[in-house]
N, C-alpha and C positions, 0 to 999 in steps of 0.2 A: 533341359539338361542341368544337372546339379553340379556344384563345385566338387571336384575330386579331392576331398580332404582325407588325408591318412588318419587313422584312429588317434595316434599320439598327438598329432597336430591339432585335431579337433578337440581333444581333451584339454589341451593347453588353452585354446581359444575360448572354450566354454568357461574356463575358470579365471579369465582375465577380469579385473575390476573395471576396465574401460570398455566401452561399447565397440564392437567390431561387426562390420557387415561386409559381405562379398556380393559384387554386382557382375553380371555378365556383360557382353559387348553391347547389349541392347538396354543396359541400365536397369535390368530386372533383378530384384533381390533374390539371391540363391542361398544365402546363409545369414543368420544373425545369432550372435552369442547371447546368453541370458542378460548381460548388462545392457546391450543394445535393445533387446526386446522390452526391458523395463523402461528404458528411456523413451521409446516411441509409443509405449503403452498399448500396443496391440499384439504383443507376444509373437508367437511363431506364425501367426496369420500373415505377417509381412512377407514371408517367403513366397515367391511367385508373383508378387505385385511390382509394378513399376516403382522405381526408387522415389520419384517425385510425388507419388500418391501418399506416401507416409512420412516423407522428410523433404521439406522444401525451404530453400533459402528465400529471403525477401526478394533478392534479385534473381528471379527464376531463370531467365535466359542466360545470364552470366554463369550461373551454376552449371547448367547443362553444357554450355560451351566448354567450360573448364574440364568437366568429366570426359567429354569426347576428345578434348585435346590431350589428356593424359593417356587415353587409349591409343591415340594416333601417334603421339611423339614419344611416349614411354617415360615422361618426366613426372615425378611426384608433384602434388599440388597441396598447399595448405592454406587455410583461412582462419584468422584469429577473431575471436569474439563475434562470430556470425550470429545474426538473429534469424532463427529458423522456426518453422512450424512443424511440430512433431506430436502426434497423438492429440490433435485439436488444442494444442497450447503452444505458446511462444517460448522458446528456450534461447539462452545465450551459450554457445558452444564453440570450441575449437575443433575443426575436423581436418584430417589429412587423408588424401587419396593417393594410393600407391598402385602402380600396375604390377600384375603378377601373371605368370604363364607357366604351364606344366607341359613338358614334352612337345613343344611347338604347337600346342593346341590353341584354341581361341583365347586371347588374353582376358583376364578378369581384373576387377578393381577391388582393392582392399581399402575399406573406408573405416578410419579410426575416429571415434566420437569421444570428445573430452567435454563433459558437462561443466560449464563455467558458471552456471546460474548461482550456485552457492557462494563462490568467491566474489562474483560481481555484486551479489546481494549484500554480503558482509561489508564490502568496501562502501557501498552506497549507504548502508545503515550507519556505519561509523561516521561518515561525512555528515549525514543528516543530523545525527545526535550532537556532534561537535558544533556544527553551525548553529543549530537550534539553541544550544547552551550559550554560545557566545552572543547570539542575538538577544536572548532573554536577559542576559547580564547588561547589555547595552541599553535595552528598553527600561529595565529597572533603574539604571542610573539616571536616565533622562527623566523618568517619572518622579524619582526622588527629588531631583533638582527643580522640577516644576512645582512641587507642592509648597516649597518655601515662599517663592514670590506670589503664588496664588493666595496664600493666607494673608500676606501683606495687602494685596489688592482688595480682598474682601473686607478686611478691617478698615481700610481707608474709605471704601465705599459706604460702609455703615456709619462711620463718623461724619462723612459728607452729607448723608441723608438726614442726619439730625439737625444740621445747621442750615440746610436749604430752606428758604422761606416758602416757595411755591410747591404745591403738590405735583405739578407737571414735571418739575425738575427731579422729583424723587422717583419718577418712573424710570429715568435713565440710570439712577443708582441701583434700582431694583433689578434692571436688566444686567448690570455689571455683576451684582451678587449672584443672580441665577446662573449666568454663564460661567462664573468662577466656580460655583458648586458643581456644575456639569463637568467642567474640566477636572476638578478634584476627583469626582467619581471615576472618570476615565483613567486618571493617574493611579487610583487605588486598584482598578482592575488590572492595569499594567504591572503593578507591583505584585499582584497575586494575593491569595489568602494568607492571613497571618495566624489562622487557627491551626493548632497542631492536630494532624489527622488522628482519629481514633480507630486503630486497626483492630478488627475482630473477624472471626469466621463469617464470611459473607457468601450468600448464594447469588451467583451472577444473574440468575433468572429472575430473582426478586427485584433486582435493580432494573432489569430490562422491562419487567412488568410495570414498575412504577413510571418509567419513561413512556411506555406505551399509553398509560392512562393520561399522562400529561399531554402527549401529542394528540390523543383522541379528542381531548377537550378543545384543542386549538385548531384541529383539522376539520374541513368540511366532510360531510358524510360520504362524498364521492371518493375520498382518498382511502384506499385499502391498506390496512396494517396487517402484515402476514408474519406469523411466527413459525420458526423451524428450529426447535430446541433439541439438544441432546440431553436428556434427563440424567444421564449417568455422570455428568461433570461434577467433580468434587468442589467443595467450598474453597474460597481463596481468602487469605488473611489480608483484609483491606478495609478502608473507610468507605462504607456504602454511599455516603453523601458525595464523596469525590467521584466514585464510579458513575453515579447517577448524573453528575454534572458532565462527565465525559460523554456518555451516551446521549444525553439531552442536547448538548451542543451540536453533535453530529446529526442527530435526528431532526432538529429544528432547521439546520441548513438544508437537509434533504426536503423537508416540507416546504420551505420557502422557495427552493428551486422548482418544485412542482407547481406551486401556486402562482409564481411569477412568470411561468412559461406554459400556460395552458394549451392543450391540443385536444380537439374534439374526438379524434380517433384513438386517443390513448386513455387507458384506464390507469389512473395514478395509483402507484403502489410503493410502499416502503416495507422492506422485508428485514426482519431480525432473525439471525441464525447463529447457532453456537455449535462448536465442535471442539475436539481435543486434537492436539498435535504432539506426537512423540518424537524425541530426539531432534528437537527443533532449535535452530541457531538464531539468536538475536544479537546482532553485532558480532562480537568475538566470543560470546558465551553460549555454550550449548546446554540446553535444558532437557531433562528427561520428559517433562510434561508441561505443556503450555495450553492455556485456554485461548480459543480463537472465537472472537465475536465479530460478526459481519453485519453491517448496516448498509443496505443497498436500496437505491431508488432508481426508477426508470425515467428520470427527467432528461433534460437536454445535455447533461454532462458539463464538466468544468472545462473552460477554455484551455487549450493545450499549453499555452504560454504560462499558465498559472499552476498547473498540476504539480510541478516540481517544487514550487515555492509556497504551496497553500498552507503549510504549517508555520510559516514565519509570521511574527507579529505585524499587524497593520496591512497584511495582504488579504484582499477580499475581491471576489468576483461580482459582488453586489454593490450598487451605488450607496445603499444605506448601511452596509455592513461595516463593523468596526475592525474586523480582521484580527480579533483577539480570541474568539471562541475556540477555534481549532488549535491555536498556539497554546492556550491554557490546557486543553484536553491532552495535547502531546506532552506537555510538561508534567501533568499528573501521572500519566501512564509511564513516563520515563522514571518517575520516582519509584515505581514498582518493578523496575528492570524490564519494562515492556516497550512496545512500539506501536504506532499507528501507521498504516500504509494506505495509500489512496490509488485506485486505478479507475480511470474514467474514460468513457467514450459516449457518444450520443446514444441515449437509451439505457445506459447503465453506469451509475456512479457507485463505486463500492469502497467503503471505508472498513478496513480490517484492523481490529484491535487484538494485539497479542499480549497476554498477561501470564507470565510464568508462575507456576505453583511454588511457593516458598519451600526451600529445601530440596528442590528437584533439579539443581544444577548438576550437570554431568562432568 
């Protein structure tokens, strides 16, 4: 039985920007407007299917109980920032359920869907960029203050080595000098490159191919490197050496994750893919065209407690890691108005680099 919508009412529902669905007393979908069909990504095929087959809250039982409670008691129900699965992807939405009835017939449920993904994503990106900038400034300040005493320690060790009578004592001063140089190199990495980037028209695929050749030289033959490029992507005005460093830092992390966590039943794989995104928002800026570069591996994944902090300096999931590679990569991409995102679970770690085309701000 279909929902008895009058023509004018259906026309109004079809033209709403927010998603609207109608459910019968058995929670079977009887109507979806175009906005809801686009949100759940299966179109009009949703009509006639049980509600929870196409739209499911993380807390499935609580969701069903709430819907039946609305039918039974007649009181509307709302949930804010709910994490739901719709169209084989997770969304953050607000949804409101309202009971409706025509001429004492069986009651229906009107479900209004408000997609909050974009707002939540904008807020998260703004916080990430602000925190990253503050942290980088702090790290730079510490690195700068470290270099002054390190120079004094190294000079004193060199003078001491000249006056020590025994060679065995000079071994200690040599250790002091070597460790001081190592700390100075670390401080230089924390300060970042002092070379002014040379921005020129750059083909993103040439940078990725360079990275692929470097990773091929370091990786065993068992590690597969897969490419899935969109050849229609335009050039971007950037410093190719900087972009190579970004992609190389991410790719080396992927390779190390695979090599340090071997599994006999797994075929180790790193995939490089490129796509374009139109009308894409990064932070509070909307761009007409953005390049999307994805570097994905099928390793063990990043520990859940590190995923949200992986781009901060000195944060690393590896005992031998410096925690600077991803931080430097994020800083470089930020200079181009872009962003790097990370999504990880066992079997799939995906780093997505967004680079807006210059002059394509909306």
